[in-house]
Each structure stands twice: as structure tokens, then as C-alpha cells.
N, C-alpha and C positions, 0 to 999 in steps of 0.2 A: 391343884394338888393331885387331881386324878391323872393328869398327863405325866407328872413327875413319877408317881407310883407305877404307872404303866411302863414308862421308860426304865425305871429301876428293875422291875420284874423282867423285862426283856433283856436287859443287860446281864442279870443274874443267870437267866437261861442260856444266853450265848456264852457267857464265861464258864459255865459249868459243863457244857456239852463236850469239850475236848477231854476233860478229866473222866467223864463217864464213858466216852466212846474209845479213847486211846490212852489209857493211863501210862503205858510203857513209853509211848512216844513223848508224852508230857515230861516224864522223868528225864529222858535224854535231852529234851529241849531245855529244861531248867538247868541241867548241868552245863550245857553250852552257854546259856545266858550268864551263869555264874562266872564263867571264865572271861566274859567280855569286859572291856574297860568301862568305867562309869560314864565317861563322856559319850560313848556310843549309845548307852542305855538312855541317857538324858536326851540325846538327839532323837532317838526313836520315840520317846515319850512326848517330846515337844511336837514332833511330826504328827503323831496320832491325835494329840489335842487340837492342833490347828486344823487337821482334816475333819475332825468332828465339828468344829466351829463353822468351817466352810460348808459342810453338809447341812447343818442346822440352818444356816443363813439361806442357802439355796432352797431348801424345802419351804421355808417361811416366806421368801420373797417371790418365788415363781409359782 
């Protein structure tokens, strides 16, 4: 549970940093994302998840 909460805290810090450091750029980026077709967003999400799984695997195996 300690590792999970540590990972969650780190994720929240990393997710919150762009909103704190560059809120204007985030607004522009969200507008651009809003205009993208759903299939591209799904592909990006799938790629991000698979990258995370591969990274976790590599960290735990090596």
C-alpha cells in the first residue's frame, strides 16, 4: 500500500505541475485536444498505458 500511495502522490505532483507552471499553455493544448478525433485520443491513451506497463516491467525485472 505504501508503494501505491507513493506512486499516486508522484502522479498527482506530475499531473499538477503543468497547470501551476503554464496555465495558458494548458488551455491552448486542451482546445487542440478537443478538436482531435476520438480514435487518435484512444490511440494516445493506449500508447501511454502500454509504455507505463513496459516501464514498470523493466524496472521490476532489471
